[in-house]
HTML snippet that shows the backbone in 3Dmol.js (N, CA, C, O; Angstrom):
<script src="https://3Dmol.org/build/3Dmol-min.js"></script>
<div id="view" style="width:600px;height:400px;position:relative"></div>
<script>
const pdb = `
ATOM      1  N   UNK A   1       4.841  43.487  61.628  1.00  0.00           N
ATOM      2  CA  UNK A   1       6.315  43.902  61.303  1.00  0.00           C
ATOM      3  C   UNK A   1       5.808  43.413  59.724  1.00  0.00           C
ATOM      4  O   UNK A   1       5.101  42.440  59.462  1.00  0.00           O
ATOM      5  N   UNK A   2       6.346  44.319  58.851  1.00  0.00           N
ATOM      6  CA  UNK A   2       6.531  43.831  57.288  1.00  0.00           C
ATOM      7  C   UNK A   2       7.204  42.695  56.636  1.00  0.00           C
ATOM      8  O   UNK A   2       8.336  42.490  57.073  1.00  0.00           O
ATOM      9  N   UNK A   3       6.889  42.076  55.907  1.00  0.00           N
ATOM     10  CA  UNK A   3       8.068  40.838  55.749  1.00  0.00           C
ATOM     11  C   UNK A   3       8.803  41.467  54.300  1.00  0.00           C
ATOM     12  O   UNK A   3       8.171  41.850  53.316  1.00  0.00           O
ATOM     13  N   UNK A   4      10.296  41.465  54.447  1.00  0.00           N
ATOM     14  CA  UNK A   4      10.837  41.971  53.298  1.00  0.00           C
ATOM     15  C   UNK A   4      11.530  41.020  52.586  1.00  0.00           C
ATOM     16  O   UNK A   4      12.223  41.267  51.600  1.00  0.00           O
ATOM     17  N   UNK A   5      11.281  39.512  53.263  1.00  0.00           N
ATOM     18  CA  UNK A   5      11.960  38.478  52.726  1.00  0.00           C
ATOM     19  C   UNK A   5      11.968  38.499  51.085  1.00  0.00           C
ATOM     20  O   UNK A   5      13.069  38.246  50.597  1.00  0.00           O
ATOM     21  N   UNK A   6      11.052  38.725  50.292  1.00  0.00           N
ATOM     22  CA  UNK A   6      11.115  38.509  48.896  1.00  0.00           C
ATOM     23  C   UNK A   6      12.131  39.716  48.398  1.00  0.00           C
ATOM     24  O   UNK A   6      13.095  39.451  47.680  1.00  0.00           O
ATOM     25  N   UNK A   7      11.820  41.147  48.863  1.00  0.00           N
ATOM     26  CA  UNK A   7      12.574  42.103  48.699  1.00  0.00           C
ATOM     27  C   UNK A   7      13.850  41.800  48.837  1.00  0.00           C
ATOM     28  O   UNK A   7      14.586  42.014  47.874  1.00  0.00           O
ATOM     29  N   UNK A   8      14.351  41.291  49.943  1.00  0.00           N
ATOM     30  CA  UNK A   8      15.554  41.044  50.096  1.00  0.00           C
ATOM     31  C   UNK A   8      16.195  40.041  49.234  1.00  0.00           C
ATOM     32  O   UNK A   8      17.401  40.170  49.022  1.00  0.00           O
ATOM     33  N   UNK A   9      15.537  39.028  48.690  1.00  0.00           N
ATOM     34  CA  UNK A   9      15.853  37.937  47.935  1.00  0.00           C
ATOM     35  C   UNK A   9      16.061  38.633  46.401  1.00  0.00           C
ATOM     36  O   UNK A   9      16.979  38.321  45.642  1.00  0.00           O
ATOM     37  N   UNK A  10      15.196  39.468  46.154  1.00  0.00           N
ATOM     38  CA  UNK A  10      15.489  40.188  44.600  1.00  0.00           C
ATOM     39  C   UNK A  10      16.649  41.082  44.770  1.00  0.00           C
ATOM     40  O   UNK A  10      17.417  41.315  43.837  1.00  0.00           O
ATOM     41  N   UNK A  11      16.808  41.671  46.143  1.00  0.00           N
ATOM     42  CA  UNK A  11      17.934  42.448  46.103  1.00  0.00           C
ATOM     43  C   UNK A  11      19.311  41.671  45.944  1.00  0.00           C
ATOM     44  O   UNK A  11      20.132  41.935  45.064  1.00  0.00           O
ATOM     45  N   UNK A  12      19.464  40.658  46.928  1.00  0.00           N
ATOM     46  CA  UNK A  12      20.555  39.651  46.607  1.00  0.00           C
ATOM     47  C   UNK A  12      20.959  39.167  45.531  1.00  0.00           C
ATOM     48  O   UNK A  12      22.145  39.062  45.217  1.00  0.00           O
ATOM     49  N   UNK A  13      19.774  38.743  44.703  1.00  0.00           N
ATOM     50  CA  UNK A  13      20.133  38.327  43.592  1.00  0.00           C
ATOM     51  C   UNK A  13      20.472  39.308  42.505  1.00  0.00           C
ATOM     52  O   UNK A  13      21.331  39.007  41.676  1.00  0.00           O
ATOM     53  N   UNK A  14      19.941  40.291  42.467  1.00  0.00           N
ATOM     54  CA  UNK A  14      20.610  41.825  41.863  1.00  0.00           C
ATOM     55  C   UNK A  14      21.995  42.003  42.068  1.00  0.00           C
ATOM     56  O   UNK A  14      22.746  42.266  41.129  1.00  0.00           O
ATOM     57  N   UNK A  15      22.419  41.867  43.338  1.00  0.00           N
ATOM     58  CA  UNK A  15      23.874  41.855  43.675  1.00  0.00           C
ATOM     59  C   UNK A  15      24.644  41.070  43.252  1.00  0.00           C
ATOM     60  O   UNK A  15      25.698  41.315  42.665  1.00  0.00           O
ATOM     61  N   UNK A  16      24.133  39.929  43.542  1.00  0.00           N
ATOM     62  CA  UNK A  16      25.113  38.676  43.010  1.00  0.00           C
ATOM     63  C   UNK A  16      25.213  38.964  41.450  1.00  0.00           C
ATOM     64  O   UNK A  16      26.400  39.022  41.128  1.00  0.00           O
ATOM     65  N   UNK A  17      24.491  39.131  40.548  1.00  0.00           N
ATOM     66  CA  UNK A  17      24.439  39.754  39.360  1.00  0.00           C
ATOM     67  C   UNK A  17      25.461  40.662  38.980  1.00  0.00           C
ATOM     68  O   UNK A  17      26.107  40.490  37.947  1.00  0.00           O
ATOM     69  N   UNK A  18      25.690  41.831  39.919  1.00  0.00           N
ATOM     70  CA  UNK A  18      26.399  42.801  39.491  1.00  0.00           C
ATOM     71  C   UNK A  18      27.912  42.240  40.133  1.00  0.00           C
ATOM     72  O   UNK A  18      28.930  42.672  39.594  1.00  0.00           O
ATOM     73  N   UNK A  19      28.029  41.377  41.164  1.00  0.00           N
ATOM     74  CA  UNK A  19      29.508  40.961  41.542  1.00  0.00           C
ATOM     75  C   UNK A  19      29.673  39.931  40.429  1.00  0.00           C
ATOM     76  O   UNK A  19      30.880  39.697  40.382  1.00  0.00           O
ATOM     77  N   UNK A  20      29.015  39.179  39.480  1.00  0.00           N
ATOM     78  CA  UNK A  20      29.647  38.197  38.437  1.00  0.00           C
ATOM     79  C   UNK A  20      30.021  39.370  37.492  1.00  0.00           C
ATOM     80  O   UNK A  20      31.118  39.285  36.940  1.00  0.00           O
ATOM     81  N   UNK A  21      29.120  40.631  37.195  1.00  0.00           N
ATOM     82  CA  UNK A  21      29.941  41.602  36.462  1.00  0.00           C
ATOM     83  C   UNK A  21      31.059  41.994  36.702  1.00  0.00           C
ATOM     84  O   UNK A  21      31.911  42.104  35.819  1.00  0.00           O
ATOM     85  N   UNK A  22      31.258  42.267  37.902  1.00  0.00           N
ATOM     86  CA  UNK A  22      32.375  42.888  38.528  1.00  0.00           C
ATOM     87  C   UNK A  22      33.469  41.683  38.680  1.00  0.00           C
ATOM     88  O   UNK A  22      34.605  42.155  38.644  1.00  0.00           O
ATOM     89  N   UNK A  23      33.459  40.466  38.817  1.00  0.00           N
ATOM     90  CA  UNK A  23      34.183  39.517  38.627  1.00  0.00           C
ATOM     91  C   UNK A  23      34.832  39.523  37.114  1.00  0.00           C
ATOM     92  O   UNK A  23      36.032  39.267  37.010  1.00  0.00           O
ATOM     93  N   UNK A  24      34.059  39.810  35.949  1.00  0.00           N
ATOM     94  CA  UNK A  24      34.243  39.580  34.653  1.00  0.00           C
ATOM     95  C   UNK A  24      35.122  41.075  34.127  1.00  0.00           C
ATOM     96  O   UNK A  24      36.048  41.058  33.316  1.00  0.00           O
ATOM     97  N   UNK A  25      34.681  42.078  34.674  1.00  0.00           N
ATOM     98  CA  UNK A  25      35.424  43.116  34.512  1.00  0.00           C
ATOM     99  C   UNK A  25      36.978  43.307  34.787  1.00  0.00           C
ATOM    100  O   UNK A  25      37.833  43.956  34.183  1.00  0.00           O
ATOM    101  N   UNK A  26      37.042  42.316  36.189  1.00  0.00           N
ATOM    102  CA  UNK A  26      38.468  42.415  36.594  1.00  0.00           C
ATOM    103  C   UNK A  26      38.967  41.263  35.726  1.00  0.00           C
ATOM    104  O   UNK A  26      40.104  41.419  35.279  1.00  0.00           O
ATOM    105  N   UNK A  27      38.461  40.363  35.468  1.00  0.00           N
ATOM    106  CA  UNK A  27      39.336  39.320  34.740  1.00  0.00           C
ATOM    107  C   UNK A  27      39.753  40.083  33.078  1.00  0.00           C
ATOM    108  O   UNK A  27      40.760  39.787  32.434  1.00  0.00           O
ATOM    109  N   UNK A  28      38.744  41.050  32.669  1.00  0.00           N
ATOM    110  CA  UNK A  28      39.211  41.448  31.510  1.00  0.00           C
ATOM    111  C   UNK A  28      40.385  42.406  31.522  1.00  0.00           C
ATOM    112  O   UNK A  28      41.246  42.505  30.648  1.00  0.00           O
ATOM    113  N   UNK A  29      40.260  43.275  32.942  1.00  0.00           N
ATOM    114  CA  UNK A  29      41.219  44.170  33.118  1.00  0.00           C
ATOM    115  C   UNK A  29      42.573  43.080  33.204  1.00  0.00           C
ATOM    116  O   UNK A  29      43.551  43.257  32.478  1.00  0.00           O
ATOM    117  N   UNK A  30      42.512  42.199  33.962  1.00  0.00           N
ATOM    118  CA  UNK A  30      43.764  41.416  34.273  1.00  0.00           C
ATOM    119  C   UNK A  30      44.655  40.918  32.763  1.00  0.00           C
ATOM    120  O   UNK A  30      45.874  40.779  32.668  1.00  0.00           O
ATOM    121  N   UNK A  31      43.678  40.727  31.740  1.00  0.00           N
ATOM    122  CA  UNK A  31      44.062  40.337  30.543  1.00  0.00           C
ATOM    123  C   UNK A  31      44.738  41.512  29.907  1.00  0.00           C
ATOM    124  O   UNK A  31      45.865  41.395  29.427  1.00  0.00           O
ATOM    125  N   UNK A  32      43.957  42.846  29.890  1.00  0.00           N
ATOM    126  CA  UNK A  32      44.838  43.958  29.424  1.00  0.00           C
ATOM    127  C   UNK A  32      45.926  44.291  30.140  1.00  0.00           C
ATOM    128  O   UNK A  32      46.825  44.859  29.519  1.00  0.00           O
ATOM    129  N   UNK A  33      46.058  44.107  31.154  1.00  0.00           N
ATOM    130  CA  UNK A  33      47.398  44.084  32.266  1.00  0.00           C
ATOM    131  C   UNK A  33      48.578  43.278  31.900  1.00  0.00           C
ATOM    132  O   UNK A  33      49.758  43.561  32.110  1.00  0.00           O
ATOM    133  N   UNK A  34      48.127  42.305  31.361  1.00  0.00           N
ATOM    134  CA  UNK A  34      49.035  41.248  31.134  1.00  0.00           C
ATOM    135  C   UNK A  34      49.740  41.838  29.939  1.00  0.00           C
ATOM    136  O   UNK A  34      50.938  42.120  29.935  1.00  0.00           O
ATOM    137  N   UNK A  35      48.705  42.047  28.669  1.00  0.00           N
ATOM    138  CA  UNK A  35      49.157  42.416  27.629  1.00  0.00           C
ATOM    139  C   UNK A  35      50.099  43.628  27.682  1.00  0.00           C
ATOM    140  O   UNK A  35      51.161  43.473  27.080  1.00  0.00           O
ATOM    141  N   UNK A  36      49.894  44.862  28.323  1.00  0.00           N
ATOM    142  CA  UNK A  36      50.270  46.018  28.740  1.00  0.00           C
ATOM    143  C   UNK A  36      51.699  45.759  29.195  1.00  0.00           C
ATOM    144  O   UNK A  36      52.708  46.220  28.662  1.00  0.00           O
ATOM    145  N   UNK A  37      51.649  45.020  30.171  1.00  0.00           N
ATOM    146  CA  UNK A  37      52.974  44.549  30.954  1.00  0.00           C
ATOM    147  C   UNK A  37      54.080  44.105  29.837  1.00  0.00           C
ATOM    148  O   UNK A  37      55.198  44.619  29.866  1.00  0.00           O
ATOM    149  N   UNK A  38      53.704  43.059  28.776  1.00  0.00           N
ATOM    150  CA  UNK A  38      54.482  42.291  28.086  1.00  0.00           C
ATOM    151  C   UNK A  38      54.986  43.272  26.900  1.00  0.00           C
ATOM    152  O   UNK A  38      55.926  42.897  26.200  1.00  0.00           O
ATOM    153  N   UNK A  39      54.320  44.626  26.647  1.00  0.00           N
ATOM    154  CA  UNK A  39      54.676  45.220  25.792  1.00  0.00           C
ATOM    155  C   UNK A  39      55.261  46.500  26.330  1.00  0.00           C
ATOM    156  O   UNK A  39      55.295  47.447  25.545  1.00  0.00           O
ATOM    157  N   UNK A  40      55.708  46.666  27.498  1.00  0.00           N
ATOM    158  CA  UNK A  40      56.437  47.820  28.326  1.00  0.00           C
ATOM    159  C   UNK A  40      55.680  49.069  28.483  1.00  0.00           C
ATOM    160  O   UNK A  40      56.124  50.212  28.372  1.00  0.00           O
ATOM    161  N   UNK A  41      54.349  48.662  28.787  1.00  0.00           N
ATOM    162  CA  UNK A  41      53.801  49.886  29.274  1.00  0.00           C
ATOM    163  C   UNK A  41      53.514  49.585  30.894  1.00  0.00           C
ATOM    164  O   UNK A  41      52.437  49.260  31.394  1.00  0.00           O
ATOM    165  N   UNK A  42      54.622  49.762  31.473  1.00  0.00           N
ATOM    166  CA  UNK A  42      54.183  49.095  32.878  1.00  0.00           C
ATOM    167  C   UNK A  42      53.432  50.063  33.869  1.00  0.00           C
ATOM    168  O   UNK A  42      52.729  49.724  34.821  1.00  0.00           O
ATOM    169  N   UNK A  43      53.804  51.658  33.339  1.00  0.00           N
ATOM    170  CA  UNK A  43      52.766  52.431  34.305  1.00  0.00           C
ATOM    171  C   UNK A  43      51.142  52.355  33.927  1.00  0.00           C
ATOM    172  O   UNK A  43      50.289  52.748  34.723  1.00  0.00           O
ATOM    173  N   UNK A  44      50.877  51.904  32.861  1.00  0.00           N
ATOM    174  CA  UNK A  44      49.720  51.797  32.634  1.00  0.00           C
ATOM    175  C   UNK A  44      49.161  50.404  33.531  1.00  0.00           C
ATOM    176  O   UNK A  44      48.218  50.318  34.317  1.00  0.00           O
ATOM    177  N   UNK A  45      49.893  49.639  33.188  1.00  0.00           N
ATOM    178  CA  UNK A  45      49.677  48.347  34.185  1.00  0.00           C
ATOM    179  C   UNK A  45      49.434  48.667  35.235  1.00  0.00           C
ATOM    180  O   UNK A  45      48.292  48.515  35.669  1.00  0.00           O
ATOM    181  N   UNK A  46      50.437  49.219  35.997  1.00  0.00           N
ATOM    182  CA  UNK A  46      50.309  49.687  37.426  1.00  0.00           C
ATOM    183  C   UNK A  46      48.970  50.158  38.001  1.00  0.00           C
ATOM    184  O   UNK A  46      48.467  49.877  39.089  1.00  0.00           O
ATOM    185  N   UNK A  47      48.459  51.027  36.907  1.00  0.00           N
ATOM    186  CA  UNK A  47      47.219  51.851  37.240  1.00  0.00           C
ATOM    187  C   UNK A  47      46.134  50.534  37.190  1.00  0.00           C
ATOM    188  O   UNK A  47      45.406  50.286  38.150  1.00  0.00           O
ATOM    189  N   UNK A  48      46.130  49.909  36.219  1.00  0.00           N
ATOM    190  CA  UNK A  48      45.405  48.782  36.126  1.00  0.00           C
ATOM    191  C   UNK A  48      45.206  48.002  36.983  1.00  0.00           C
ATOM    192  O   UNK A  48      44.047  47.636  37.179  1.00  0.00           O
ATOM    193  N   UNK A  49      46.253  47.503  37.760  1.00  0.00           N
ATOM    194  CA  UNK A  49      46.307  46.668  38.866  1.00  0.00           C
ATOM    195  C   UNK A  49      46.026  47.080  40.072  1.00  0.00           C
ATOM    196  O   UNK A  49      45.858  46.338  41.039  1.00  0.00           O
ATOM    197  N   UNK A  50      45.930  48.847  40.073  1.00  0.00           N
ATOM    198  CA  UNK A  50      45.616  49.334  41.367  1.00  0.00           C
ATOM    199  C   UNK A  50      43.872  49.214  41.331  1.00  0.00           C
ATOM    200  O   UNK A  50      43.225  49.033  42.363  1.00  0.00           O
ATOM    201  N   UNK A  51      43.182  49.359  39.837  1.00  0.00           N
ATOM    202  CA  UNK A  51      41.704  49.400  39.726  1.00  0.00           C
ATOM    203  C   UNK A  51      41.416  47.859  40.042  1.00  0.00           C
ATOM    204  O   UNK A  51      40.404  47.799  40.740  1.00  0.00           O
ATOM    205  N   UNK A  52      41.917  46.658  39.791  1.00  0.00           N
ATOM    206  CA  UNK A  52      41.834  45.432  39.884  1.00  0.00           C
ATOM    207  C   UNK A  52      41.902  45.328  41.491  1.00  0.00           C
ATOM    208  O   UNK A  52      41.149  44.477  41.965  1.00  0.00           O
ATOM    209  N   UNK A  53      42.612  45.991  42.318  1.00  0.00           N
ATOM    210  CA  UNK A  53      42.607  46.098  44.029  1.00  0.00           C
ATOM    211  C   UNK A  53      41.157  46.708  44.298  1.00  0.00           C
ATOM    212  O   UNK A  53      40.466  46.023  45.052  1.00  0.00           O
ATOM    213  N   UNK A  54      40.635  47.767  43.856  1.00  0.00           N
ATOM    214  CA  UNK A  54      39.838  48.499  44.151  1.00  0.00           C
ATOM    215  C   UNK A  54      38.411  47.514  43.922  1.00  0.00           C
ATOM    216  O   UNK A  54      37.558  47.470  44.808  1.00  0.00           O
ATOM    217  N   UNK A  55      38.293  46.892  42.886  1.00  0.00           N
ATOM    218  CA  UNK A  55      37.310  45.882  42.455  1.00  0.00           C
ATOM    219  C   UNK A  55      37.247  44.777  43.397  1.00  0.00           C
ATOM    220  O   UNK A  55      36.227  44.190  43.759  1.00  0.00           O
ATOM    221  N   UNK A  56      38.580  44.531  43.796  1.00  0.00           N
ATOM    222  CA  UNK A  56      38.313  42.894  44.893  1.00  0.00           C
ATOM    223  C   UNK A  56      38.347  43.744  46.270  1.00  0.00           C
ATOM    224  O   UNK A  56      38.318  43.006  47.255  1.00  0.00           O
ATOM    225  N   UNK A  57      38.388  44.759  46.487  1.00  0.00           N
ATOM    226  CA  UNK A  57      38.139  45.531  47.867  1.00  0.00           C
ATOM    227  C   UNK A  57      36.327  45.424  47.846  1.00  0.00           C
ATOM    228  O   UNK A  57      35.632  44.768  48.621  1.00  0.00           O
ATOM    229  N   UNK A  58      35.800  46.430  46.518  1.00  0.00           N
ATOM    230  CA  UNK A  58      34.290  46.488  46.738  1.00  0.00           C
ATOM    231  C   UNK A  58      33.543  45.026  46.625  1.00  0.00           C
ATOM    232  O   UNK A  58      32.455  44.765  47.138  1.00  0.00           O
ATOM    233  N   UNK A  59      34.460  44.004  45.744  1.00  0.00           N
ATOM    234  CA  UNK A  59      33.465  42.796  45.468  1.00  0.00           C
ATOM    235  C   UNK A  59      33.290  42.068  47.132  1.00  0.00           C
ATOM    236  O   UNK A  59      32.308  41.398  47.453  1.00  0.00           O
ATOM    237  N   UNK A  60      34.352  42.346  47.972  1.00  0.00           N
ATOM    238  CA  UNK A  60      34.298  41.772  49.474  1.00  0.00           C
ATOM    239  C   UNK A  60      32.998  42.459  49.694  1.00  0.00           C
ATOM    240  O   UNK A  60      32.015  41.728  49.811  1.00  0.00           O
ATOM    241  N   UNK A  61      32.811  43.932  49.781  1.00  0.00           N
ATOM    242  CA  UNK A  61      31.757  44.462  50.519  1.00  0.00           C
ATOM    243  C   UNK A  61      30.142  43.842  49.900  1.00  0.00           C
ATOM    244  O   UNK A  61      29.220  43.449  50.615  1.00  0.00           O
ATOM    245  N   UNK A  62      30.153  43.902  48.438  1.00  0.00           N
ATOM    246  CA  UNK A  62      29.250  43.245  47.849  1.00  0.00           C
ATOM    247  C   UNK A  62      28.526  41.899  48.396  1.00  0.00           C
ATOM    248  O   UNK A  62      27.328  41.740  48.629  1.00  0.00           O
ATOM    249  N   UNK A  63      29.808  40.791  48.563  1.00  0.00           N
ATOM    250  CA  UNK A  63      29.612  39.482  49.146  1.00  0.00           C
ATOM    251  C   UNK A  63      28.897  39.675  50.759  1.00  0.00           C
ATOM    252  O   UNK A  63      27.953  39.045  51.237  1.00  0.00           O
ATOM    253  N   UNK A  64      29.556  40.559  51.257  1.00  0.00           N
ATOM    254  CA  UNK A  64      28.937  40.679  52.715  1.00  0.00           C
ATOM    255  C   UNK A  64      27.483  41.288  52.841  1.00  0.00           C
ATOM    256  O   UNK A  64      26.745  41.076  53.804  1.00  0.00           O
ATOM    257  N   UNK A  65      27.196  41.993  51.858  1.00  0.00           N
ATOM    258  CA  UNK A  65      25.806  42.623  51.756  1.00  0.00           C
ATOM    259  C   UNK A  65      25.115  41.542  51.346  1.00  0.00           C
ATOM    260  O   UNK A  65      24.102  41.415  52.034  1.00  0.00           O
ATOM    261  N   UNK A  66      25.257  40.469  50.285  1.00  0.00           N
ATOM    262  CA  UNK A  66      24.258  39.469  49.804  1.00  0.00           C
ATOM    263  C   UNK A  66      24.122  38.868  51.118  1.00  0.00           C
ATOM    264  O   UNK A  66      23.010  38.664  51.604  1.00  0.00           O
ATOM    265  N   UNK A  67      25.392  38.523  51.820  1.00  0.00           N
ATOM    266  CA  UNK A  67      24.997  37.123  52.853  1.00  0.00           C
ATOM    267  C   UNK A  67      24.084  37.687  54.001  1.00  0.00           C
ATOM    268  O   UNK A  67      23.258  36.960  54.553  1.00  0.00           O
ATOM    269  N   UNK A  68      24.290  39.246  54.403  1.00  0.00           N
ATOM    270  CA  UNK A  68      23.473  39.445  55.254  1.00  0.00           C
ATOM    271  C   UNK A  68      21.970  39.568  54.669  1.00  0.00           C
ATOM    272  O   UNK A  68      21.074  39.329  55.478  1.00  0.00           O
ATOM    273  N   UNK A  69      21.637  39.880  53.486  1.00  0.00           N
ATOM    274  CA  UNK A  69      20.423  39.832  52.921  1.00  0.00           C
ATOM    275  C   UNK A  69      19.576  38.319  53.218  1.00  0.00           C
ATOM    276  O   UNK A  69      18.509  38.112  53.796  1.00  0.00           O
ATOM    277  N   UNK A  70      20.435  37.495  52.635  1.00  0.00           N
ATOM    278  CA  UNK A  70      20.133  35.926  52.397  1.00  0.00           C
ATOM    279  C   UNK A  70      20.035  35.387  53.786  1.00  0.00           C
ATOM    280  O   UNK A  70      19.510  34.285  53.944  1.00  0.00           O
ATOM    281  N   UNK A  71      20.573  36.179  54.992  1.00  0.00           N
ATOM    282  CA  UNK A  71      20.459  35.397  56.461  1.00  0.00           C
ATOM    283  C   UNK A  71      18.886  35.932  56.692  1.00  0.00           C
ATOM    284  O   UNK A  71      18.112  35.153  57.247  1.00  0.00           O
ATOM    285  N   UNK A  72      18.419  37.214  56.285  1.00  0.00           N
ATOM    286  CA  UNK A  72      17.217  38.092  56.803  1.00  0.00           C
ATOM    287  C   UNK A  72      15.941  37.150  56.897  1.00  0.00           C
ATOM    288  O   UNK A  72      14.864  37.607  57.280  1.00  0.00           O
TER     289      UNK A  72
END
`;
const viewer = $3Dmol.createViewer("view");
viewer.addModel(pdb, "pdb");
viewer.setStyle({}, {cartoon: {color: "spectrum"}});
viewer.zoomTo();
viewer.render();
</script>
C-alpha cells in the first residue's frame, strides 16, 4: 500500500492556510456588516450575516477534513 502521509500533510497544511483565509474574510465581512448596520443599511447587513453563516458552516467542514488528514 502506498504511503500517502506526506501528501496528507501537504494537503492538510494547504487546507489550514485556506481556513485562516476564510477566518480573515469572515472578520472583514463582520466589520463591514457592523458599519452597514450602524448606517441604516440593515438589508445589506442581513445578507452579509448570512454569508458569514455560510463561511462558518464551511469552516467546520474544512476543520473536519484537516483533522481526518492529520490522523491518517
